[in-house]
Structures are given as structure tokens and as C-alpha cells.
N, CA, C and O atoms as a GROMACS GRO file, in nm:
protein
  300
    1MET      N    1  -4.159  -0.686  -2.135
    1MET     CA    2  -4.110  -0.794  -2.060
    1MET      C    3  -3.956  -0.790  -2.106
    1MET      O    4  -3.880  -0.785  -2.010
    2PRO      N    5  -3.900  -0.792  -2.218
    2PRO     CA    6  -3.766  -0.779  -2.237
    2PRO      C    7  -3.681  -0.684  -2.149
    2PRO      O    8  -3.576  -0.724  -2.098
    3THR      N    9  -3.731  -0.547  -2.128
    3THR     CA   10  -3.694  -0.466  -2.067
    3THR      C   11  -3.658  -0.523  -1.925
    3THR      O   12  -3.548  -0.520  -1.871
    4MET      N   13  -3.756  -0.566  -1.885
    4MET     CA   14  -3.739  -0.637  -1.723
    4MET      C   15  -3.664  -0.733  -1.719
    4MET      O   16  -3.621  -0.758  -1.607
    5THR      N   17  -3.627  -0.809  -1.814
    5THR     CA   18  -3.543  -0.914  -1.798
    5THR      C   19  -3.380  -0.861  -1.816
    5THR      O   20  -3.282  -0.912  -1.763
    6LYS      N   21  -3.384  -0.753  -1.898
    6LYS     CA   22  -3.257  -0.682  -1.903
    6LYS      C   23  -3.211  -0.622  -1.770
    6LYS      O   24  -3.098  -0.634  -1.721
    7LYS      N   25  -3.334  -0.543  -1.711
    7LYS     CA   26  -3.312  -0.492  -1.582
    7LYS      C   27  -3.252  -0.627  -1.455
    7LYS      O   28  -3.153  -0.630  -1.382
    8THR      N   29  -3.330  -0.694  -1.471
    8THR     CA   30  -3.300  -0.826  -1.376
    8THR      C   31  -3.161  -0.890  -1.388
    8THR      O   32  -3.101  -0.938  -1.291
    9THR      N   33  -3.111  -0.888  -1.529
    9THR     CA   34  -2.982  -0.946  -1.560
    9THR      C   35  -2.862  -0.807  -1.498
    9THR      O   36  -2.749  -0.822  -1.452
   10THR      N   37  -2.924  -0.701  -1.514
   10THR     CA   38  -2.809  -0.625  -1.464
   10THR      C   39  -2.802  -0.608  -1.313
   10THR      O   40  -2.702  -0.592  -1.244
   11THR      N   41  -2.921  -0.614  -1.276
   11THR     CA   42  -2.914  -0.609  -1.130
   11THR      C   43  -2.816  -0.753  -1.044
   11THR      O   44  -2.742  -0.756  -0.946
   12MET      N   45  -2.865  -0.862  -1.146
   12MET     CA   46  -2.794  -0.972  -1.107
   12MET      C   47  -2.639  -0.973  -1.112
   12MET      O   48  -2.565  -1.034  -1.036
   13VAL      N   49  -2.611  -0.911  -1.195
   13VAL     CA   50  -2.455  -0.887  -1.244
   13VAL      C   51  -2.393  -0.781  -1.130
   13VAL      O   52  -2.276  -0.792  -1.093
   14MET      N   53  -2.475  -0.685  -1.081
   14MET     CA   54  -2.426  -0.588  -0.990
   14MET      C   55  -2.388  -0.652  -0.874
   14MET      O   56  -2.278  -0.646  -0.818
   15MET      N   57  -2.520  -0.732  -0.832
   15MET     CA   58  -2.518  -0.817  -0.702
   15MET      C   59  -2.386  -0.918  -0.716
   15MET      O   60  -2.305  -0.916  -0.623
   16MET      N   61  -2.365  -0.995  -0.814
   16MET     CA   62  -2.244  -1.096  -0.834
   16MET      C   63  -2.124  -1.003  -0.810
   16MET      O   64  -2.028  -1.056  -0.753
   17ILE      N   65  -2.112  -0.843  -0.853
   17ILE     CA   66  -1.995  -0.802  -0.862
   17ILE      C   67  -1.985  -0.741  -0.726
   17ILE      O   68  -1.872  -0.727  -0.678
   18LEU      N   69  -2.082  -0.706  -0.663
   18LEU     CA   70  -2.102  -0.676  -0.514
   18LEU      C   71  -2.008  -0.788  -0.420
   18LEU      O   72  -1.912  -0.762  -0.348
   19LEU      N   73  -2.061  -0.895  -0.444
   19LEU     CA   74  -2.041  -1.020  -0.338
   19LEU      C   75  -1.916  -1.042  -0.390
   19LEU      O   76  -1.839  -1.054  -0.294
   20MET      N   77  -1.842  -1.059  -0.521
   20MET     CA   78  -1.694  -1.077  -0.526
   20MET      C   79  -1.614  -0.952  -0.455
   20MET      O   80  -1.522  -0.969  -0.376
   21MET      N   81  -1.657  -0.842  -0.491
   21MET     CA   82  -1.582  -0.720  -0.404
   21MET      C   83  -1.582  -0.740  -0.251
   21MET      O   84  -1.477  -0.715  -0.192
   22MET      N   85  -1.699  -0.786  -0.174
   22MET     CA   86  -1.711  -0.824  -0.034
   22MET      C   87  -1.600  -0.915   0.003
   22MET      O   88  -1.521  -0.900   0.096
   23LYS      N   89  -1.608  -1.044  -0.112
   23LYS     CA   90  -1.540  -1.144  -0.076
   23LYS      C   91  -1.383  -1.119  -0.067
   23LYS      O   92  -1.307  -1.165   0.018
   24LYS      N   93  -1.351  -1.038  -0.169
   24LYS     CA   94  -1.222  -1.000  -0.196
   24LYS      C   95  -1.178  -0.867  -0.111
   24LYS      O   96  -1.063  -0.826  -0.123
   25LYS      N   97  -1.261  -0.808  -0.035
   25LYS     CA   98  -1.216  -0.716   0.056
   25LYS      C   99  -1.213  -0.816   0.187
   25LYS      O  100  -1.107  -0.816   0.250
   26LYS      N  101  -1.298  -0.885   0.225
   26LYS     CA  102  -1.254  -0.961   0.347
   26LYS      C  103  -1.135  -1.051   0.356
   26LYS      O  104  -1.074  -1.082   0.458
   27LYS      N  105  -1.111  -1.088   0.233
   27LYS     CA  106  -0.961  -1.176   0.224
   27LYS      C  107  -0.835  -1.063   0.251
   27LYS      O  108  -0.741  -1.088   0.327
   28LYS      N  109  -0.847  -0.948   0.184
   28LYS     CA  110  -0.763  -0.845   0.216
   28LYS      C  111  -0.756  -0.814   0.355
   28LYS      O  112  -0.647  -0.812   0.412
   29LYS      N  113  -0.873  -0.788   0.419
   29LYS     CA  114  -0.877  -0.725   0.564
   29LYS      C  115  -0.803  -0.835   0.638
   29LYS      O  116  -0.715  -0.802   0.718
   30LYS      N  117  -0.832  -0.967   0.616
   30LYS     CA  118  -0.780  -1.081   0.704
   30LYS      C  119  -0.609  -1.086   0.673
   30LYS      O  120  -0.531  -1.122   0.762
   31LYS      N  121  -0.570  -1.053   0.562
   31LYS     CA  122  -0.422  -1.054   0.507
   31LYS      C  123  -0.328  -0.930   0.583
   31LYS      O  124  -0.211  -0.936   0.620
   32LYS      N  125  -0.437  -0.804   0.591
   32LYS     CA  126  -0.389  -0.693   0.644
   32LYS      C  127  -0.353  -0.705   0.799
   32LYS      O  128  -0.248  -0.678   0.857
   33LYS      N  129  -0.471  -0.752   0.846
   33LYS     CA  130  -0.458  -0.777   0.998
   33LYS      C  131  -0.345  -0.858   1.037
   33LYS      O  132  -0.279  -0.831   1.137
   34LYS      N  133  -0.319  -0.957   0.962
   34LYS     CA  134  -0.178  -1.061   0.994
   34LYS      C  135  -0.048  -0.948   0.995
   34LYS      O  136   0.034  -0.923   1.083
   35LYS      N  137  -0.062  -0.904   0.890
   35LYS     CA  138   0.050  -0.831   0.825
   35LYS      C  139   0.073  -0.700   0.967
   35LYS      O  140   0.182  -0.658   1.005
   36LYS      N  141  -0.037  -0.667   1.012
   36LYS     CA  142  -0.020  -0.534   1.106
   36LYS      C  143   0.021  -0.597   1.235
   36LYS      O  144   0.098  -0.528   1.301
   37LYS      N  145  -0.017  -0.728   1.292
   37LYS     CA  146   0.019  -0.801   1.410
   37LYS      C  147   0.158  -0.816   1.372
   37LYS      O  148   0.230  -0.788   1.468
   38LYS      N  149   0.218  -0.846   1.278
   38LYS     CA  150   0.373  -0.895   1.272
   38LYS      C  151   0.444  -0.751   1.296
   38LYS      O  152   0.548  -0.740   1.363
   39LYS      N  153   0.370  -0.633   1.229
   39LYS     CA  154   0.443  -0.510   1.230
   39LYS      C  155   0.426  -0.464   1.382
   39LYS      O  156   0.512  -0.384   1.418
   40LYS      N  157   0.352  -0.491   1.456
   40LYS     CA  158   0.325  -0.445   1.584
   40LYS      C  159   0.424  -0.510   1.677
   40LYS      O  160   0.472  -0.451   1.774
   41LYS      N  161   0.449  -0.622   1.647
   41LYS     CA  162   0.519  -0.693   1.723
   41LYS      C  163   0.664  -0.662   1.733
   41LYS      O  164   0.730  -0.655   1.837
   42LYS      N  165   0.712  -0.640   1.587
   42LYS     CA  166   0.856  -0.546   1.554
   42LYS      C  167   0.864  -0.412   1.630
   42LYS      O  168   0.962  -0.371   1.693
   43LYS      N  169   0.724  -0.339   1.609
   43LYS     CA  170   0.748  -0.218   1.690
   43LYS      C  171   0.789  -0.221   1.839
   43LYS      O  172   0.881  -0.161   1.894
   44LYS      N  173   0.694  -0.310   1.893
   44LYS     CA  174   0.705  -0.344   2.029
   44LYS      C  175   0.851  -0.358   2.052
   44LYS      O  176   0.906  -0.278   2.128
   45LYS      N  177   0.919  -0.454   1.993
   45LYS     CA  178   1.080  -0.495   2.034
   45LYS      C  179   1.170  -0.366   1.998
   45LYS      O  180   1.259  -0.330   2.074
   46LYS      N  181   1.142  -0.300   1.880
   46LYS     CA  182   1.222  -0.146   1.871
   46LYS      C  183   1.197  -0.060   1.997
   46LYS      O  184   1.287  -0.012   2.066
   47LYS      N  185   1.060  -0.044   2.021
   47LYS     CA  186   1.029   0.039   2.126
   47LYS      C  187   1.086  -0.009   2.264
   47LYS      O  188   1.115   0.080   2.344
   48LYS      N  189   1.103  -0.123   2.298
   48LYS     CA  190   1.188  -0.166   2.415
   48LYS      C  191   1.342  -0.162   2.409
   48LYS      O  192   1.413  -0.178   2.508
   49ILE      N  193   1.385  -0.139   2.287
   49ILE     CA  194   1.518  -0.135   2.265
   49ILE      C  195   1.554   0.022   2.305
   49ILE      O  196   1.643   0.067   2.377
   50LEU      N  197   1.459   0.083   2.236
   50LEU     CA  198   1.469   0.252   2.259
   50LEU      C  199   1.438   0.287   2.376
   50LEU      O  200   1.485   0.394   2.417
   51GLY      N  201   1.371   0.227   2.444
   51GLY     CA  202   1.330   0.276   2.590
   51GLY      C  203   1.440   0.237   2.667
   51GLY      O  204   1.468   0.309   2.763
   52ALA      N  205   1.536   0.099   2.636
   52ALA     CA  206   1.622   0.053   2.740
   52ALA      C  207   1.748   0.197   2.682
   52ALA      O  208   1.809   0.255   2.771
   53TRP      N  209   1.770   0.231   2.556
   53TRP     CA  210   1.861   0.311   2.534
   53TRP      C  211   1.840   0.457   2.600
   53TRP      O  212   1.932   0.528   2.641
   54ILE      N  213   1.731   0.482   2.601
   54ILE     CA  214   1.677   0.620   2.659
   54ILE      C  215   1.692   0.618   2.822
   54ILE      O  216   1.740   0.710   2.887
   55HIS      N  217   1.648   0.514   2.870
   55HIS     CA  218   1.681   0.496   3.011
   55HIS      C  219   1.820   0.496   3.033
   55HIS      O  220   1.862   0.573   3.120
   56GLU      N  221   1.913   0.413   2.959
   56GLU     CA  222   2.074   0.464   2.958
   56GLU      C  223   2.124   0.582   2.963
   56GLU      O  224   2.197   0.622   3.054
   57ILE      N  225   2.081   0.659   2.849
   57ILE     CA  226   2.119   0.793   2.825
   57ILE      C  227   2.088   0.876   2.926
   57ILE      O  228   2.181   0.941   2.975
   58PHE      N  229   1.934   0.896   2.987
   58PHE     CA  230   1.867   0.982   3.094
   58PHE      C  231   1.973   0.951   3.210
   58PHE      O  232   2.037   1.048   3.251
   59GLY      N  233   1.999   0.820   3.269
   59GLY     CA  234   2.074   0.772   3.363
   59GLY      C  235   2.224   0.838   3.378
   59GLY      O  236   2.265   0.881   3.486
   60THR      N  237   2.311   0.842   3.240
   60THR     CA  238   2.412   0.891   3.248
   60THR      C  239   2.399   1.064   3.250
   60THR      O  240   2.479   1.138   3.306
   61PHE      N  241   2.303   1.098   3.188
   61PHE     CA  242   2.292   1.255   3.209
   61PHE      C  243   2.258   1.304   3.361
   61PHE      O  244   2.313   1.398   3.417
   62VAL      N  245   2.163   1.227   3.414
   62VAL     CA  246   2.096   1.256   3.548
   62VAL      C  247   2.240   1.235   3.647
   62VAL      O  248   2.257   1.315   3.739
   63LYS      N  249   2.357   1.104   3.620
   63LYS     CA  250   2.471   1.105   3.703
   63LYS      C  251   2.549   1.221   3.692
   63LYS      O  252   2.587   1.281   3.792
   64ILE      N  253   2.584   1.268   3.544
   64ILE     CA  254   2.663   1.376   3.540
   64ILE      C  255   2.618   1.517   3.603
   64ILE      O  256   2.692   1.600   3.655
   65LEU      N  257   2.458   1.526   3.582
   65LEU     CA  258   2.414   1.648   3.644
   65LEU      C  259   2.426   1.634   3.772
   65LEU      O  260   2.477   1.732   3.827
   66GLY      N  261   2.397   1.544   3.841
   66GLY     CA  262   2.403   1.515   3.988
   66GLY      C  263   2.516   1.544   4.036
   66GLY      O  264   2.523   1.599   4.146
   67ASN      N  265   2.632   1.509   3.961
   67ASN     CA  266   2.759   1.529   4.014
   67ASN      C  267   2.824   1.663   4.020
   67ASN      O  268   2.898   1.703   4.110
   68LYS      N  269   2.776   1.743   3.883
   68LYS     CA  270   2.803   1.887   3.871
   68LYS      C  271   2.728   1.954   3.963
   68LYS      O  272   2.789   2.025   4.044
   69SER      N  273   2.605   1.947   3.970
   69SER     CA  274   2.493   2.020   4.061
   69SER      C  275   2.388   1.957   4.086
   69SER      O  276   2.376   1.846   4.033
   70THR      N  277   2.290   2.004   4.168
   70THR     CA  278   2.200   1.948   4.216
   70THR      C  279   2.051   1.973   4.131
   70THR      O  280   1.940   1.984   4.183
   71SER      N  281   2.079   1.977   4.013
   71SER     CA  282   1.982   2.009   3.927
   71SER      C  283   1.893   1.885   3.867
   71SER      O  284   1.802   1.902   3.787
   72ASN      N  285   1.929   1.770   3.913
   72ASN     CA  286   1.855   1.653   3.898
   72ASN      C  287   1.701   1.671   3.948
   72ASN      O  288   1.605   1.619   3.891
   73LYS      N  289   1.693   1.755   4.070
   73LYS     CA  290   1.547   1.742   4.105
   73LYS      C  291   1.439   1.789   3.999
   73LYS      O  292   1.332   1.731   3.979
   74ASN      N  293   1.484   1.908   3.934
   74ASN     CA  294   1.403   1.940   3.816
   74ASN      C  295   1.381   1.844   3.703
   74ASN      O  296   1.279   1.841   3.635
   75ILE      N  297   1.483   1.768   3.689
   75ILE     CA  298   1.478   1.657   3.568
   75ILE      C  299   1.396   1.517   3.594
   75ILE      O  300   1.390   1.432   3.505
   0.00000   0.00000   0.00000
């Protein structure tokens, strides 16, 4: 009988550890999701700015190429 009680106690301890790990993981996941959302917002802003810069640069290049030659059809 004492061996059985030892097994049950070890299983209970393992279950408690697993529950604690699951709780910790859930909390961490929630925090990570919040951080990811913030990062995504920042990235979107950066992308918009980069997109505007790229459009401006391409526009100037197309204008220069258009003035020099009619190679803007390929671009």
C-alpha cells in the first residue's frame, strides 16, 4: 500500500506541475499576443512610410527615364 500512495503523490505532483506550466504558458501567450499586435501596428506604419518613399523614388526614376527615352513601358 505505501508504494501505491507514493505513486499517487508523484502523479498528483506531476499534475500540479503540468497545471502550473499550462497556466504560465497561457499567461505568456496572452502577453506575447499583445506584444505582437503592437509590433504589427508599428510595422504597418513603417511599411506605409517605406511604400510612400518607394513610390516617390520610382516616380522620379520613371520621370527621368520618360524624359530621356521611352523605356518606361518596360518598367
